[in-house]
Chimera marker file (.cmm) of the C-alpha trace (Angstrom):
<marker_set name="trace">
<marker id="1" x="33.692" y="124.780" z="-72.553" r="1" g="1" b="0" radius="0.5"/>
<marker id="2" x="36.260" y="122.548" z="-74.178" r="1" g="1" b="0" radius="0.5"/>
<marker id="3" x="35.123" y="120.600" z="-77.253" r="1" g="1" b="0" radius="0.5"/>
<marker id="4" x="34.375" y="116.943" z="-76.570" r="1" g="1" b="0" radius="0.5"/>
<marker id="5" x="34.408" y="114.118" z="-79.098" r="1" g="1" b="0" radius="0.5"/>
<marker id="6" x="30.954" y="112.528" z="-79.304" r="1" g="1" b="0" radius="0.5"/>
<marker id="7" x="29.935" y="109.327" z="-81.064" r="1" g="1" b="0" radius="0.5"/>
<marker id="8" x="26.367" y="109.200" z="-82.359" r="1" g="1" b="0" radius="0.5"/>
<marker id="9" x="24.958" y="105.737" z="-83.098" r="1" g="1" b="0" radius="0.5"/>
<marker id="10" x="21.911" y="105.172" z="-85.300" r="1" g="1" b="0" radius="0.5"/>
<marker id="11" x="19.918" y="102.029" z="-84.535" r="1" g="1" b="0" radius="0.5"/>
<marker id="12" x="16.870" y="100.387" z="-86.052" r="1" g="1" b="0" radius="0.5"/>
<marker id="13" x="14.408" y="97.524" z="-85.971" r="1" g="1" b="0" radius="0.5"/>
<marker id="14" x="13.049" y="96.292" z="-89.284" r="1" g="1" b="0" radius="0.5"/>
<marker id="15" x="10.360" y="93.894" z="-88.033" r="1" g="1" b="0" radius="0.5"/>
<marker id="16" x="8.033" y="94.002" z="-85.019" r="1" g="1" b="0" radius="0.5"/>
<marker id="17" x="9.449" y="90.602" z="-84.032" r="1" g="1" b="0" radius="0.5"/>
<marker id="18" x="12.854" y="92.276" z="-83.502" r="1" g="1" b="0" radius="0.5"/>
<marker id="19" x="11.529" y="93.771" z="-80.252" r="1" g="1" b="0" radius="0.5"/>
<marker id="20" x="12.719" y="91.984" z="-77.141" r="1" g="1" b="0" radius="0.5"/>
<marker id="21" x="10.359" y="93.451" z="-74.560" r="1" g="1" b="0" radius="0.5"/>
<marker id="22" x="11.381" y="94.236" z="-71.032" r="1" g="1" b="0" radius="0.5"/>
<marker id="23" x="9.353" y="92.848" z="-68.189" r="1" g="1" b="0" radius="0.5"/>
<marker id="24" x="6.579" y="94.967" z="-66.818" r="1" g="1" b="0" radius="0.5"/>
<marker id="25" x="8.021" y="96.592" z="-63.704" r="1" g="1" b="0" radius="0.5"/>
<marker id="26" x="6.222" y="96.130" z="-60.415" r="1" g="1" b="0" radius="0.5"/>
<marker id="27" x="4.999" y="98.684" z="-59.661" r="1" g="1" b="0" radius="0.5"/>
<marker id="28" x="4.621" y="99.939" z="-63.230" r="1" g="1" b="0" radius="0.5"/>
<marker id="29" x="4.347" y="103.582" z="-64.234" r="1" g="1" b="0" radius="0.5"/>
<marker id="30" x="1.427" y="104.650" z="-66.381" r="1" g="1" b="0" radius="0.5"/>
<marker id="31" x="2.015" y="105.612" z="-70.039" r="1" g="1" b="0" radius="0.5"/>
<marker id="32" x="-0.468" y="107.624" z="-72.061" r="1" g="1" b="0" radius="0.5"/>
<marker id="33" x="-0.566" y="109.837" z="-75.117" r="1" g="1" b="0" radius="0.5"/>
<marker id="34" x="-0.660" y="113.563" z="-74.519" r="1" g="1" b="0" radius="0.5"/>
<marker id="35" x="-3.457" y="115.058" z="-76.618" r="1" g="1" b="0" radius="0.5"/>
<marker id="36" x="-3.425" y="118.844" z="-76.384" r="1" g="1" b="0" radius="0.5"/>
<marker id="37" x="0.063" y="119.337" z="-74.984" r="1" g="1" b="0" radius="0.5"/>
<marker id="38" x="0.714" y="122.780" z="-73.498" r="1" g="1" b="0" radius="0.5"/>
<marker id="39" x="3.883" y="124.395" z="-74.825" r="1" g="1" b="0" radius="0.5"/>
<marker id="40" x="5.137" y="124.854" z="-71.257" r="1" g="1" b="0" radius="0.5"/>
<marker id="41" x="4.725" y="121.137" z="-70.483" r="1" g="1" b="0" radius="0.5"/>
<marker id="42" x="6.596" y="120.184" z="-73.660" r="1" g="1" b="0" radius="0.5"/>
<marker id="43" x="9.407" y="122.556" z="-72.663" r="1" g="1" b="0" radius="0.5"/>
<marker id="44" x="9.466" y="121.121" z="-69.134" r="1" g="1" b="0" radius="0.5"/>
<marker id="45" x="9.770" y="117.498" z="-70.315" r="1" g="1" b="0" radius="0.5"/>
<marker id="46" x="12.463" y="118.285" z="-72.858" r="1" g="1" b="0" radius="0.5"/>
<marker id="47" x="14.530" y="120.453" z="-70.509" r="1" g="1" b="0" radius="0.5"/>
<marker id="48" x="14.312" y="118.253" z="-67.424" r="1" g="1" b="0" radius="0.5"/>
<marker id="49" x="14.737" y="114.858" z="-69.087" r="1" g="1" b="0" radius="0.5"/>
<marker id="50" x="17.558" y="116.156" z="-71.282" r="1" g="1" b="0" radius="0.5"/>
<marker id="51" x="19.395" y="118.411" z="-68.820" r="1" g="1" b="0" radius="0.5"/>
<marker id="52" x="22.033" y="115.857" z="-67.762" r="1" g="1" b="0" radius="0.5"/>
<marker id="53" x="22.570" y="114.729" z="-71.374" r="1" g="1" b="0" radius="0.5"/>
<marker id="54" x="23.097" y="118.166" z="-72.933" r="1" g="1" b="0" radius="0.5"/>
<marker id="55" x="19.912" y="118.264" z="-74.999" r="1" g="1" b="0" radius="0.5"/>
<marker id="56" x="19.973" y="121.786" z="-76.379" r="1" g="1" b="0" radius="0.5"/>
<marker id="57" x="18.640" y="121.797" z="-79.950" r="1" g="1" b="0" radius="0.5"/>
<marker id="58" x="15.058" y="122.640" z="-78.930" r="1" g="1" b="0" radius="0.5"/>
<marker id="59" x="15.774" y="125.011" z="-76.043" r="1" g="1" b="0" radius="0.5"/>
<marker id="60" x="15.743" y="128.026" z="-78.358" r="1" g="1" b="0" radius="0.5"/>
<marker id="61" x="12.486" y="127.141" z="-80.108" r="1" g="1" b="0" radius="0.5"/>
<marker id="62" x="9.852" y="129.885" z="-80.014" r="1" g="1" b="0" radius="0.5"/>
<marker id="63" x="6.396" y="129.102" z="-78.636" r="1" g="1" b="0" radius="0.5"/>
<marker id="64" x="5.104" y="129.242" z="-82.212" r="1" g="1" b="0" radius="0.5"/>
<marker id="65" x="7.694" y="126.678" z="-83.357" r="1" g="1" b="0" radius="0.5"/>
<marker id="66" x="6.810" y="124.348" z="-80.463" r="1" g="1" b="0" radius="0.5"/>
<marker id="67" x="3.088" y="124.725" z="-81.204" r="1" g="1" b="0" radius="0.5"/>
<marker id="68" x="3.601" y="123.957" z="-84.925" r="1" g="1" b="0" radius="0.5"/>
<marker id="69" x="5.674" y="120.926" z="-83.964" r="1" g="1" b="0" radius="0.5"/>
<marker id="70" x="3.068" y="119.599" z="-81.547" r="1" g="1" b="0" radius="0.5"/>
<marker id="71" x="0.268" y="120.215" z="-84.058" r="1" g="1" b="0" radius="0.5"/>
<marker id="72" x="2.041" y="118.150" z="-86.723" r="1" g="1" b="0" radius="0.5"/>
<marker id="73" x="-0.058" y="114.986" z="-87.221" r="1" g="1" b="0" radius="0.5"/>
<marker id="74" x="3.157" y="113.007" z="-87.774" r="1" g="1" b="0" radius="0.5"/>
<marker id="75" x="4.292" y="113.756" z="-84.189" r="1" g="1" b="0" radius="0.5"/>
<marker id="76" x="2.957" y="112.122" z="-81.035" r="1" g="1" b="0" radius="0.5"/>
<marker id="77" x="4.027" y="112.648" z="-77.442" r="1" g="1" b="0" radius="0.5"/>
<marker id="78" x="3.643" y="109.975" z="-74.752" r="1" g="1" b="0" radius="0.5"/>
<marker id="79" x="4.160" y="110.591" z="-71.039" r="1" g="1" b="0" radius="0.5"/>
<marker id="80" x="5.069" y="108.114" z="-68.365" r="1" g="1" b="0" radius="0.5"/>
<marker id="81" x="3.721" y="109.031" z="-64.946" r="1" g="1" b="0" radius="0.5"/>
<marker id="82" x="3.872" y="107.780" z="-61.402" r="1" g="1" b="0" radius="0.5"/>
<marker id="83" x="1.144" y="108.678" z="-58.934" r="1" g="1" b="0" radius="0.5"/>
<marker id="84" x="0.006" y="111.458" z="-61.315" r="1" g="1" b="0" radius="0.5"/>
<marker id="85" x="3.488" y="113.030" z="-61.564" r="1" g="1" b="0" radius="0.5"/>
<marker id="86" x="5.379" y="112.968" z="-64.877" r="1" g="1" b="0" radius="0.5"/>
<marker id="87" x="8.221" y="110.443" z="-64.801" r="1" g="1" b="0" radius="0.5"/>
<marker id="88" x="9.444" y="110.543" z="-68.402" r="1" g="1" b="0" radius="0.5"/>
<marker id="89" x="8.355" y="110.636" z="-71.998" r="1" g="1" b="0" radius="0.5"/>
<marker id="90" x="8.925" y="109.609" z="-75.560" r="1" g="1" b="0" radius="0.5"/>
<marker id="91" x="8.214" y="111.388" z="-78.812" r="1" g="1" b="0" radius="0.5"/>
<marker id="92" x="7.456" y="109.569" z="-82.050" r="1" g="1" b="0" radius="0.5"/>
<marker id="93" x="7.547" y="110.946" z="-85.587" r="1" g="1" b="0" radius="0.5"/>
<marker id="94" x="6.123" y="109.196" z="-88.636" r="1" g="1" b="0" radius="0.5"/>
<marker id="95" x="8.234" y="109.779" z="-91.718" r="1" g="1" b="0" radius="0.5"/>
<marker id="96" x="7.266" y="109.878" z="-95.373" r="1" g="1" b="0" radius="0.5"/>
<marker id="97" x="8.971" y="106.558" z="-96.109" r="1" g="1" b="0" radius="0.5"/>
<marker id="98" x="6.843" y="104.726" z="-93.511" r="1" g="1" b="0" radius="0.5"/>
<marker id="99" x="9.526" y="104.706" z="-90.822" r="1" g="1" b="0" radius="0.5"/>
<marker id="100" x="8.761" y="105.852" z="-87.296" r="1" g="1" b="0" radius="0.5"/>
<marker id="101" x="11.519" y="107.566" z="-85.335" r="1" g="1" b="0" radius="0.5"/>
<marker id="102" x="11.707" y="107.508" z="-81.565" r="1" g="1" b="0" radius="0.5"/>
<marker id="103" x="12.864" y="111.120" z="-81.578" r="1" g="1" b="0" radius="0.5"/>
<marker id="104" x="13.289" y="111.658" z="-77.839" r="1" g="1" b="0" radius="0.5"/>
<marker id="105" x="13.073" y="109.213" z="-74.984" r="1" g="1" b="0" radius="0.5"/>
<marker id="106" x="13.993" y="109.415" z="-71.324" r="1" g="1" b="0" radius="0.5"/>
<marker id="107" x="13.124" y="109.676" z="-67.676" r="1" g="1" b="0" radius="0.5"/>
<marker id="108" x="13.184" y="112.546" z="-65.234" r="1" g="1" b="0" radius="0.5"/>
<marker id="109" x="16.223" y="112.235" z="-62.922" r="1" g="1" b="0" radius="0.5"/>
<marker id="110" x="14.146" y="111.139" z="-59.922" r="1" g="1" b="0" radius="0.5"/>
<marker id="111" x="12.974" y="108.028" z="-61.802" r="1" g="1" b="0" radius="0.5"/>
<marker id="112" x="16.281" y="106.845" z="-63.252" r="1" g="1" b="0" radius="0.5"/>
<marker id="113" x="17.545" y="103.595" z="-61.736" r="1" g="1" b="0" radius="0.5"/>
<marker id="114" x="14.166" y="101.939" z="-61.202" r="1" g="1" b="0" radius="0.5"/>
<marker id="115" x="14.305" y="99.844" z="-64.379" r="1" g="1" b="0" radius="0.5"/>
<marker id="116" x="11.588" y="101.981" z="-65.942" r="1" g="1" b="0" radius="0.5"/>
<marker id="117" x="13.743" y="102.964" z="-68.927" r="1" g="1" b="0" radius="0.5"/>
<marker id="118" x="13.565" y="99.389" z="-70.222" r="1" g="1" b="0" radius="0.5"/>
<marker id="119" x="9.793" y="99.409" z="-69.916" r="1" g="1" b="0" radius="0.5"/>
<marker id="120" x="9.429" y="102.887" z="-71.443" r="1" g="1" b="0" radius="0.5"/>
<marker id="121" x="11.588" y="101.911" z="-74.425" r="1" g="1" b="0" radius="0.5"/>
<marker id="122" x="9.581" y="98.706" z="-74.889" r="1" g="1" b="0" radius="0.5"/>
<marker id="123" x="6.382" y="100.736" z="-74.948" r="1" g="1" b="0" radius="0.5"/>
<marker id="124" x="7.882" y="103.333" z="-77.310" r="1" g="1" b="0" radius="0.5"/>
<marker id="125" x="8.855" y="100.596" z="-79.772" r="1" g="1" b="0" radius="0.5"/>
<marker id="126" x="5.487" y="98.820" z="-79.435" r="1" g="1" b="0" radius="0.5"/>
<marker id="127" x="3.667" y="102.085" z="-80.008" r="1" g="1" b="0" radius="0.5"/>
<marker id="128" x="5.832" y="102.887" z="-83.035" r="1" g="1" b="0" radius="0.5"/>
<marker id="129" x="5.111" y="99.462" z="-84.532" r="1" g="1" b="0" radius="0.5"/>
<marker id="130" x="1.383" y="99.948" z="-83.872" r="1" g="1" b="0" radius="0.5"/>
<marker id="131" x="1.532" y="102.876" z="-86.308" r="1" g="1" b="0" radius="0.5"/>
<marker id="132" x="2.199" y="100.373" z="-89.149" r="1" g="1" b="0" radius="0.5"/>
<marker id="133" x="5.844" y="101.377" z="-89.277" r="1" g="1" b="0" radius="0.5"/>
<marker id="134" x="8.029" y="100.054" z="-92.067" r="1" g="1" b="0" radius="0.5"/>
<marker id="135" x="10.898" y="100.290" z="-89.570" r="1" g="1" b="0" radius="0.5"/>
<marker id="136" x="11.512" y="101.883" z="-86.177" r="1" g="1" b="0" radius="0.5"/>
<marker id="137" x="14.688" y="103.812" z="-85.565" r="1" g="1" b="0" radius="0.5"/>
<marker id="138" x="16.420" y="106.119" z="-83.130" r="1" g="1" b="0" radius="0.5"/>
<marker id="139" x="19.829" y="107.476" z="-82.370" r="1" g="1" b="0" radius="0.5"/>
<marker id="140" x="21.848" y="107.893" z="-79.221" r="1" g="1" b="0" radius="0.5"/>
<marker id="141" x="25.231" y="109.334" z="-78.416" r="1" g="1" b="0" radius="0.5"/>
<marker id="142" x="27.985" y="109.084" z="-75.857" r="1" g="1" b="0" radius="0.5"/>
<marker id="143" x="26.521" y="112.093" z="-73.996" r="1" g="1" b="0" radius="0.5"/>
<marker id="144" x="23.417" y="110.032" z="-73.139" r="1" g="1" b="0" radius="0.5"/>
<marker id="145" x="22.983" y="107.965" z="-69.989" r="1" g="1" b="0" radius="0.5"/>
<marker id="146" x="25.521" y="105.091" z="-69.948" r="1" g="1" b="0" radius="0.5"/>
<marker id="147" x="22.637" y="102.572" z="-69.900" r="1" g="1" b="0" radius="0.5"/>
<marker id="148" x="21.001" y="104.021" z="-73.047" r="1" g="1" b="0" radius="0.5"/>
<marker id="149" x="22.902" y="102.128" z="-75.745" r="1" g="1" b="0" radius="0.5"/>
<marker id="150" x="22.895" y="98.808" z="-73.842" r="1" g="1" b="0" radius="0.5"/>
<marker id="151" x="19.123" y="99.198" z="-73.317" r="1" g="1" b="0" radius="0.5"/>
<marker id="152" x="18.554" y="99.817" z="-77.037" r="1" g="1" b="0" radius="0.5"/>
<marker id="153" x="20.617" y="96.757" z="-77.947" r="1" g="1" b="0" radius="0.5"/>
<marker id="154" x="18.865" y="94.542" z="-75.376" r="1" g="1" b="0" radius="0.5"/>
<marker id="155" x="15.450" y="95.579" z="-76.717" r="1" g="1" b="0" radius="0.5"/>
<marker id="156" x="16.473" y="94.418" z="-80.213" r="1" g="1" b="0" radius="0.5"/>
<marker id="157" x="17.660" y="97.580" z="-81.942" r="1" g="1" b="0" radius="0.5"/>
<marker id="158" x="20.636" y="97.029" z="-84.253" r="1" g="1" b="0" radius="0.5"/>
<marker id="159" x="23.309" y="99.648" z="-84.992" r="1" g="1" b="0" radius="0.5"/>
<marker id="160" x="23.317" y="100.740" z="-88.630" r="1" g="1" b="0" radius="0.5"/>
<marker id="161" x="25.644" y="103.745" z="-88.650" r="1" g="1" b="0" radius="0.5"/>
<marker id="162" x="27.982" y="105.778" z="-86.463" r="1" g="1" b="0" radius="0.5"/>
<marker id="163" x="29.344" y="109.273" z="-86.764" r="1" g="1" b="0" radius="0.5"/>
<marker id="164" x="31.779" y="111.231" z="-84.651" r="1" g="1" b="0" radius="0.5"/>
<marker id="165" x="31.497" y="114.957" z="-84.069" r="1" g="1" b="0" radius="0.5"/>
<marker id="166" x="32.688" y="117.489" z="-81.532" r="1" g="1" b="0" radius="0.5"/>
<marker id="167" x="30.426" y="119.349" z="-79.136" r="1" g="1" b="0" radius="0.5"/>
<marker id="168" x="31.004" y="122.087" z="-76.605" r="1" g="1" b="0" radius="0.5"/>
<marker id="169" x="29.933" y="120.491" z="-73.352" r="1" g="1" b="0" radius="0.5"/>
<marker id="170" x="30.218" y="122.157" z="-69.952" r="1" g="1" b="0" radius="0.5"/>
<marker id="171" x="32.585" y="120.334" z="-67.645" r="1" g="1" b="0" radius="0.5"/>
<marker id="172" x="31.117" y="119.792" z="-64.169" r="1" g="1" b="0" radius="0.5"/>
<marker id="173" x="33.003" y="121.521" z="-61.323" r="1" g="1" b="0" radius="0.5"/>
<link id1="1" id2="2" r="1" g="1" b="0" radius="0.2"/>
<link id1="2" id2="3" r="1" g="1" b="0" radius="0.2"/>
<link id1="3" id2="4" r="1" g="1" b="0" radius="0.2"/>
<link id1="4" id2="5" r="1" g="1" b="0" radius="0.2"/>
<link id1="5" id2="6" r="1" g="1" b="0" radius="0.2"/>
<link id1="6" id2="7" r="1" g="1" b="0" radius="0.2"/>
<link id1="7" id2="8" r="1" g="1" b="0" radius="0.2"/>
<link id1="8" id2="9" r="1" g="1" b="0" radius="0.2"/>
<link id1="9" id2="10" r="1" g="1" b="0" radius="0.2"/>
<link id1="10" id2="11" r="1" g="1" b="0" radius="0.2"/>
<link id1="11" id2="12" r="1" g="1" b="0" radius="0.2"/>
<link id1="12" id2="13" r="1" g="1" b="0" radius="0.2"/>
<link id1="13" id2="14" r="1" g="1" b="0" radius="0.2"/>
<link id1="14" id2="15" r="1" g="1" b="0" radius="0.2"/>
<link id1="15" id2="16" r="1" g="1" b="0" radius="0.2"/>
<link id1="16" id2="17" r="1" g="1" b="0" radius="0.2"/>
<link id1="17" id2="18" r="1" g="1" b="0" radius="0.2"/>
<link id1="18" id2="19" r="1" g="1" b="0" radius="0.2"/>
<link id1="19" id2="20" r="1" g="1" b="0" radius="0.2"/>
<link id1="20" id2="21" r="1" g="1" b="0" radius="0.2"/>
<link id1="21" id2="22" r="1" g="1" b="0" radius="0.2"/>
<link id1="22" id2="23" r="1" g="1" b="0" radius="0.2"/>
<link id1="23" id2="24" r="1" g="1" b="0" radius="0.2"/>
<link id1="24" id2="25" r="1" g="1" b="0" radius="0.2"/>
<link id1="25" id2="26" r="1" g="1" b="0" radius="0.2"/>
<link id1="26" id2="27" r="1" g="1" b="0" radius="0.2"/>
<link id1="27" id2="28" r="1" g="1" b="0" radius="0.2"/>
<link id1="28" id2="29" r="1" g="1" b="0" radius="0.2"/>
<link id1="29" id2="30" r="1" g="1" b="0" radius="0.2"/>
<link id1="30" id2="31" r="1" g="1" b="0" radius="0.2"/>
<link id1="31" id2="32" r="1" g="1" b="0" radius="0.2"/>
<link id1="32" id2="33" r="1" g="1" b="0" radius="0.2"/>
<link id1="33" id2="34" r="1" g="1" b="0" radius="0.2"/>
<link id1="34" id2="35" r="1" g="1" b="0" radius="0.2"/>
<link id1="35" id2="36" r="1" g="1" b="0" radius="0.2"/>
<link id1="36" id2="37" r="1" g="1" b="0" radius="0.2"/>
<link id1="37" id2="38" r="1" g="1" b="0" radius="0.2"/>
<link id1="38" id2="39" r="1" g="1" b="0" radius="0.2"/>
<link id1="39" id2="40" r="1" g="1" b="0" radius="0.2"/>
<link id1="40" id2="41" r="1" g="1" b="0" radius="0.2"/>
<link id1="41" id2="42" r="1" g="1" b="0" radius="0.2"/>
<link id1="42" id2="43" r="1" g="1" b="0" radius="0.2"/>
<link id1="43" id2="44" r="1" g="1" b="0" radius="0.2"/>
<link id1="44" id2="45" r="1" g="1" b="0" radius="0.2"/>
<link id1="45" id2="46" r="1" g="1" b="0" radius="0.2"/>
<link id1="46" id2="47" r="1" g="1" b="0" radius="0.2"/>
<link id1="47" id2="48" r="1" g="1" b="0" radius="0.2"/>
<link id1="48" id2="49" r="1" g="1" b="0" radius="0.2"/>
<link id1="49" id2="50" r="1" g="1" b="0" radius="0.2"/>
<link id1="50" id2="51" r="1" g="1" b="0" radius="0.2"/>
<link id1="51" id2="52" r="1" g="1" b="0" radius="0.2"/>
<link id1="52" id2="53" r="1" g="1" b="0" radius="0.2"/>
<link id1="53" id2="54" r="1" g="1" b="0" radius="0.2"/>
<link id1="54" id2="55" r="1" g="1" b="0" radius="0.2"/>
<link id1="55" id2="56" r="1" g="1" b="0" radius="0.2"/>
<link id1="56" id2="57" r="1" g="1" b="0" radius="0.2"/>
<link id1="57" id2="58" r="1" g="1" b="0" radius="0.2"/>
<link id1="58" id2="59" r="1" g="1" b="0" radius="0.2"/>
<link id1="59" id2="60" r="1" g="1" b="0" radius="0.2"/>
<link id1="60" id2="61" r="1" g="1" b="0" radius="0.2"/>
<link id1="61" id2="62" r="1" g="1" b="0" radius="0.2"/>
<link id1="62" id2="63" r="1" g="1" b="0" radius="0.2"/>
<link id1="63" id2="64" r="1" g="1" b="0" radius="0.2"/>
<link id1="64" id2="65" r="1" g="1" b="0" radius="0.2"/>
<link id1="65" id2="66" r="1" g="1" b="0" radius="0.2"/>
<link id1="66" id2="67" r="1" g="1" b="0" radius="0.2"/>
<link id1="67" id2="68" r="1" g="1" b="0" radius="0.2"/>
<link id1="68" id2="69" r="1" g="1" b="0" radius="0.2"/>
<link id1="69" id2="70" r="1" g="1" b="0" radius="0.2"/>
<link id1="70" id2="71" r="1" g="1" b="0" radius="0.2"/>
<link id1="71" id2="72" r="1" g="1" b="0" radius="0.2"/>
<link id1="72" id2="73" r="1" g="1" b="0" radius="0.2"/>
<link id1="73" id2="74" r="1" g="1" b="0" radius="0.2"/>
<link id1="74" id2="75" r="1" g="1" b="0" radius="0.2"/>
<link id1="75" id2="76" r="1" g="1" b="0" radius="0.2"/>
<link id1="76" id2="77" r="1" g="1" b="0" radius="0.2"/>
<link id1="77" id2="78" r="1" g="1" b="0" radius="0.2"/>
<link id1="78" id2="79" r="1" g="1" b="0" radius="0.2"/>
<link id1="79" id2="80" r="1" g="1" b="0" radius="0.2"/>
<link id1="80" id2="81" r="1" g="1" b="0" radius="0.2"/>
<link id1="81" id2="82" r="1" g="1" b="0" radius="0.2"/>
<link id1="82" id2="83" r="1" g="1" b="0" radius="0.2"/>
<link id1="83" id2="84" r="1" g="1" b="0" radius="0.2"/>
<link id1="84" id2="85" r="1" g="1" b="0" radius="0.2"/>
<link id1="85" id2="86" r="1" g="1" b="0" radius="0.2"/>
<link id1="86" id2="87" r="1" g="1" b="0" radius="0.2"/>
<link id1="87" id2="88" r="1" g="1" b="0" radius="0.2"/>
<link id1="88" id2="89" r="1" g="1" b="0" radius="0.2"/>
<link id1="89" id2="90" r="1" g="1" b="0" radius="0.2"/>
<link id1="90" id2="91" r="1" g="1" b="0" radius="0.2"/>
<link id1="91" id2="92" r="1" g="1" b="0" radius="0.2"/>
<link id1="92" id2="93" r="1" g="1" b="0" radius="0.2"/>
<link id1="93" id2="94" r="1" g="1" b="0" radius="0.2"/>
<link id1="94" id2="95" r="1" g="1" b="0" radius="0.2"/>
<link id1="95" id2="96" r="1" g="1" b="0" radius="0.2"/>
<link id1="96" id2="97" r="1" g="1" b="0" radius="0.2"/>
<link id1="97" id2="98" r="1" g="1" b="0" radius="0.2"/>
<link id1="98" id2="99" r="1" g="1" b="0" radius="0.2"/>
<link id1="99" id2="100" r="1" g="1" b="0" radius="0.2"/>
<link id1="100" id2="101" r="1" g="1" b="0" radius="0.2"/>
<link id1="101" id2="102" r="1" g="1" b="0" radius="0.2"/>
<link id1="102" id2="103" r="1" g="1" b="0" radius="0.2"/>
<link id1="103" id2="104" r="1" g="1" b="0" radius="0.2"/>
<link id1="104" id2="105" r="1" g="1" b="0" radius="0.2"/>
<link id1="105" id2="106" r="1" g="1" b="0" radius="0.2"/>
<link id1="106" id2="107" r="1" g="1" b="0" radius="0.2"/>
<link id1="107" id2="108" r="1" g="1" b="0" radius="0.2"/>
<link id1="108" id2="109" r="1" g="1" b="0" radius="0.2"/>
<link id1="109" id2="110" r="1" g="1" b="0" radius="0.2"/>
<link id1="110" id2="111" r="1" g="1" b="0" radius="0.2"/>
<link id1="111" id2="112" r="1" g="1" b="0" radius="0.2"/>
<link id1="112" id2="113" r="1" g="1" b="0" radius="0.2"/>
<link id1="113" id2="114" r="1" g="1" b="0" radius="0.2"/>
<link id1="114" id2="115" r="1" g="1" b="0" radius="0.2"/>
<link id1="115" id2="116" r="1" g="1" b="0" radius="0.2"/>
<link id1="116" id2="117" r="1" g="1" b="0" radius="0.2"/>
<link id1="117" id2="118" r="1" g="1" b="0" radius="0.2"/>
<link id1="118" id2="119" r="1" g="1" b="0" radius="0.2"/>
<link id1="119" id2="120" r="1" g="1" b="0" radius="0.2"/>
<link id1="120" id2="121" r="1" g="1" b="0" radius="0.2"/>
<link id1="121" id2="122" r="1" g="1" b="0" radius="0.2"/>
<link id1="122" id2="123" r="1" g="1" b="0" radius="0.2"/>
<link id1="123" id2="124" r="1" g="1" b="0" radius="0.2"/>
<link id1="124" id2="125" r="1" g="1" b="0" radius="0.2"/>
<link id1="125" id2="126" r="1" g="1" b="0" radius="0.2"/>
<link id1="126" id2="127" r="1" g="1" b="0" radius="0.2"/>
<link id1="127" id2="128" r="1" g="1" b="0" radius="0.2"/>
<link id1="128" id2="129" r="1" g="1" b="0" radius="0.2"/>
<link id1="129" id2="130" r="1" g="1" b="0" radius="0.2"/>
<link id1="130" id2="131" r="1" g="1" b="0" radius="0.2"/>
<link id1="131" id2="132" r="1" g="1" b="0" radius="0.2"/>
<link id1="132" id2="133" r="1" g="1" b="0" radius="0.2"/>
<link id1="133" id2="134" r="1" g="1" b="0" radius="0.2"/>
<link id1="134" id2="135" r="1" g="1" b="0" radius="0.2"/>
<link id1="135" id2="136" r="1" g="1" b="0" radius="0.2"/>
<link id1="136" id2="137" r="1" g="1" b="0" radius="0.2"/>
<link id1="137" id2="138" r="1" g="1" b="0" radius="0.2"/>
<link id1="138" id2="139" r="1" g="1" b="0" radius="0.2"/>
<link id1="139" id2="140" r="1" g="1" b="0" radius="0.2"/>
<link id1="140" id2="141" r="1" g="1" b="0" radius="0.2"/>
<link id1="141" id2="142" r="1" g="1" b="0" radius="0.2"/>
<link id1="142" id2="143" r="1" g="1" b="0" radius="0.2"/>
<link id1="143" id2="144" r="1" g="1" b="0" radius="0.2"/>
<link id1="144" id2="145" r="1" g="1" b="0" radius="0.2"/>
<link id1="145" id2="146" r="1" g="1" b="0" radius="0.2"/>
<link id1="146" id2="147" r="1" g="1" b="0" radius="0.2"/>
<link id1="147" id2="148" r="1" g="1" b="0" radius="0.2"/>
<link id1="148" id2="149" r="1" g="1" b="0" radius="0.2"/>
<link id1="149" id2="150" r="1" g="1" b="0" radius="0.2"/>
<link id1="150" id2="151" r="1" g="1" b="0" radius="0.2"/>
<link id1="151" id2="152" r="1" g="1" b="0" radius="0.2"/>
<link id1="152" id2="153" r="1" g="1" b="0" radius="0.2"/>
<link id1="153" id2="154" r="1" g="1" b="0" radius="0.2"/>
<link id1="154" id2="155" r="1" g="1" b="0" radius="0.2"/>
<link id1="155" id2="156" r="1" g="1" b="0" radius="0.2"/>
<link id1="156" id2="157" r="1" g="1" b="0" radius="0.2"/>
<link id1="157" id2="158" r="1" g="1" b="0" radius="0.2"/>
<link id1="158" id2="159" r="1" g="1" b="0" radius="0.2"/>
<link id1="159" id2="160" r="1" g="1" b="0" radius="0.2"/>
<link id1="160" id2="161" r="1" g="1" b="0" radius="0.2"/>
<link id1="161" id2="162" r="1" g="1" b="0" radius="0.2"/>
<link id1="162" id2="163" r="1" g="1" b="0" radius="0.2"/>
<link id1="163" id2="164" r="1" g="1" b="0" radius="0.2"/>
<link id1="164" id2="165" r="1" g="1" b="0" radius="0.2"/>
<link id1="165" id2="166" r="1" g="1" b="0" radius="0.2"/>
<link id1="166" id2="167" r="1" g="1" b="0" radius="0.2"/>
<link id1="167" id2="168" r="1" g="1" b="0" radius="0.2"/>
<link id1="168" id2="169" r="1" g="1" b="0" radius="0.2"/>
<link id1="169" id2="170" r="1" g="1" b="0" radius="0.2"/>
<link id1="170" id2="171" r="1" g="1" b="0" radius="0.2"/>
<link id1="171" id2="172" r="1" g="1" b="0" radius="0.2"/>
<link id1="172" id2="173" r="1" g="1" b="0" radius="0.2"/>
</marker_set>
């Protein structure tokens, strides 16, 4: 695996009025909070949504670590579904300074390209603001889907910082 240069961009909204919502897709997927999330379901969402984008930081978490994470009252998990099948998710985390981070966000591969990412991001930001957030923030990188950064910008997120790092990323055959 040759090292690849990656640019990570941090973005934020500082007012609920910054959000430029996407239109409700027709048909629209359902979005609901996951209450008692099974560890295996959490692992499934993270692995399958993040597979193409090299999400690896949580793959090595023990079941106990996942359970502690999910039991943290500052963390909430929201699943998008279509005809009762999971289509994507977002994870929010309230921080001590009043900010809410959209920690993870994405769709399963079968649902990419339907315009649902715009809707899911709109709902993630709305939900974050409904938690009385002082600001809502997230980060993305050049390993993410090519539409990720443009989607964040179109929804009203503003870049506040960039950093460049190297990552070992498998090169497809």
